[in-house]
N, C-alpha and C positions, 0 to 999 in steps of 0.2 A: 236609221230607218231601215225597215225590212219590208219587202213586198213578196207575198206568196201568190203565184199565178194560179188561180183556182181552175181556170179553163181557158183553152186556146182555140176552141172551135167557133164556127160561124153559127147562124141561126138554126141549122139542122144538126150540127155536131158530126163527129165521125166515129163510127159508121152512122149514116143517116138511116132512119127507119125505112124499110122496104127497098133500099137501094142495093143493087148488085154490081155497081161499077167496080173498077179495078181497085181503087183505094178503099172503098167500104168493105169489099170482100177480103182484102188483105188485112184490114183492121180487125175483122172478126176472127181471122186466123192468127192474130198476134204478130203479123209481119209489119204492118203499119201501126203507128201509135193511135190509140183512141183519143178523141178530143171532146171534152164537155164544152158547153157554151161559155163564151168569154166573160171573165170577171176576175178581179184581183182583190186581195186583202192587204191593207196597208197598216203597218204597225209603227208608231212613232209617238214619242212623248207620252207614253202610257195610254195611247188611244188606239183603237182598232176601228178602221174605216173600211167599209165594203163599197167598192165601186161597181155598180150595176148588180142587180139581183136576178141571176139567171134561173131558168126552170130547173137547173141541176143543183140548186143551192143546198138542198137537204143532204146530198152526197158530198158536196164540196166543203161543207162546214161540219160534218158529223163528228170529226175528231177534234173540233175546237170547242172547248168547254166554256164558251162565253158568247154573248150576243154582241153584234157590232155596236159601237158607240154612235155611229152615224152611217147612213147610206147615201151615196151620191149616184143619181140616175143621169144617164146621158140623153136618153130619149125613150119614146113610148113602145118601141117594138118589143114583142113578147119575149125574145131571148135576153132582154135587158131588164125586164120588170116582173116577169111571171113568178119569180121566187119570193116576192114580198109577203104573200100570205103565210109562208112558212117561217118568216122571221118574226112576225108580230105574235107575241104570246101573252095571254092574259095575266100570267103571274109575274110579268116584268114589273119592277119597282118604278122604272122611269120609261117614259115614252121615247122611242127611238126616232130621232130627227131624220127625215128623208128629204133630200135636196134635189131640186130639178128646176128646169125653166117652167114658166107658167103653163104652157101647153101640156107638158108632160105631167105636171102635178094635177092639173084639172082632169085630164083624161084618165090617169091611173086611179085617182080617188073614185071617180064614177064607176070605172070598171070593177074595182075591188068591192065597192058597196053593193053592186048588183050581184057579183059572184058569191058573196058571203052573206047576203041579206037574211036568208032563213036559217043557215047553220050557225053563223057567228055574227049576230046583229050588232054587237058592241065592238066590232073589229077596229073601227075608226079611232077608238080610244087609245090604241097601243102604238100608233104612228103619229108623229108630229110633223106635219107637212110644211116644208120650207120652200118658198119660191125664190129662186136665185135671180137677182137683178144686177149683181156686181160682186166684187171680191167679198169674202167672208172668212171667218175663223172658226176652227174647232179646237178649243184650247189654245195652244201656241202655234198650231198649224195654220198656215195661211193658204187660202184656196182662191184661185182666180178662174172664173169661167171664161171660155173662149168659144166663139160661134163656129160651128162646123157646117159643111155642106153635105146634106143628106136628103133622103126622101121626105122627112118630117123635121120640124124644128128640133135641132140637136145642139148640145153643147159638150165640149170637152173640158178638162180641168188641168190647170197647172198647180201642182201641190208642193208647197214649200214648208218643210219642217227642218229636221237636222240635215236633210238633203232636198233636192228639188227634181221633180220629174213631171212629165206630161202624159195624160191619158186621153188619146184623141181618136177613139173608135166609137162610132163608124163615121167615116168621111171619105171624100174623094180628093184628088190631087189639086183641085182648084180652090181649096179652102185657104182663106187669106192668112191664117195663122202660120203657114209655112214660109211666108215671105215678109212678115211684118216685124221680125226681130224678137218676138216674144219667146222664141225657143232657143235663143243664143246661149243662155246660161243654164239650161236644164241638163241634167246628167243622163237621163233616159227618156225616151219617147215611145210610148206604146201606140202602135198603129195597126189597123186591120190590113191583112193581105188576103182577101177573100178568094181571089181567082188567079189562075195562071195567066189568062189573057184578059185585057180590059173589056168591060161590058157596060161602061157608062161612067158618069162623074160622081157617083155616090158611094163607091167603095174603091179600095186600092187593089191593083194587080201587081204582079212582079215588076212589070215595066214602069208602073207609076211609082213604086218604091224607089227604083233605081234612078228615076228622073227627078226626085226631090233634090233640093239644093245640097251641094256637096258637103256643106258645113254640118248637115244633119246626119250624114253617113257615119256609122259607128255607134251612134246613140240609139238607133232604132231597134225596137223589139217588136216583131211581127206576131200578132195574135189574130183572132177572128178568121181562122184559116178553114176553108171549106174543102169538100171532097172534089170540087172542080179545079183544085190547084194541083201542083206537082206532088209526087210522092215525097215523103219527109226528107230523105237524104238528097234527093235531087233539088229540092227547094233550098236546103241548107247550102248546097254547093253553088246554086245560082245566085244566092244573096250573100255569100261569104265575105265579101269586101264591103258590104253595105249595111247589113242588118243581122241581128241574132234571131234564130227561129227556135223558140223554147218548146218544151213539152208541159203538159199539165203538172201542177204541183211543184214546179221549179221555184226556188227561192232566190231572190236578189237582195244582197246586203250592200248597203252604201257605206 
């Protein structure tokens, strides 16, 4: 199994539009890393699965000469779904299945239909909407949805192929998945680390990451990192014994 981290930023990315904070200013100068919105590409068993379709998907996939075999959506927020129109192409031979909970699929279908009603009225033909109600498979890859705690109905995914990992962004520290044993056998856990200091129960901060059960430490990869977090090298140092802090386009081989 191979995972390419397509983006590691939060909903605004780094640098954020119109922002002159220390981190955004440093990113424009090349001092801090730039971060596109969070998404990953999973390659296993001859399948290419995209997890979340960010607004930056055109840039993230422009050097990949293939379309995803499937798209997994976590929730309806724009930084996770706004790239879908760029993925559906009328010359595709097969419709791309798009998985998500009922709330997400219903909302996104209506949003896209309105967005493309006049310019691409046949858009719906190119995506095959799949409501997730329990475990499912894509080829030999087994996928288990897990409920997360966020502003809107949100699910994460435990994906088992030649290796097993969990993608659990966006959520907060009170999500049941961290204590129910479902993560005991996973090799890697993708989590958001949006902020330096906690601002509620629906995203993770540095303190929240550190306070997760000790058995998860070392497995955690922090993405969905915002410009209200620490500078890159400070964040790496702060989490060095707990989690990995990657950059865009890093590849993880299992």
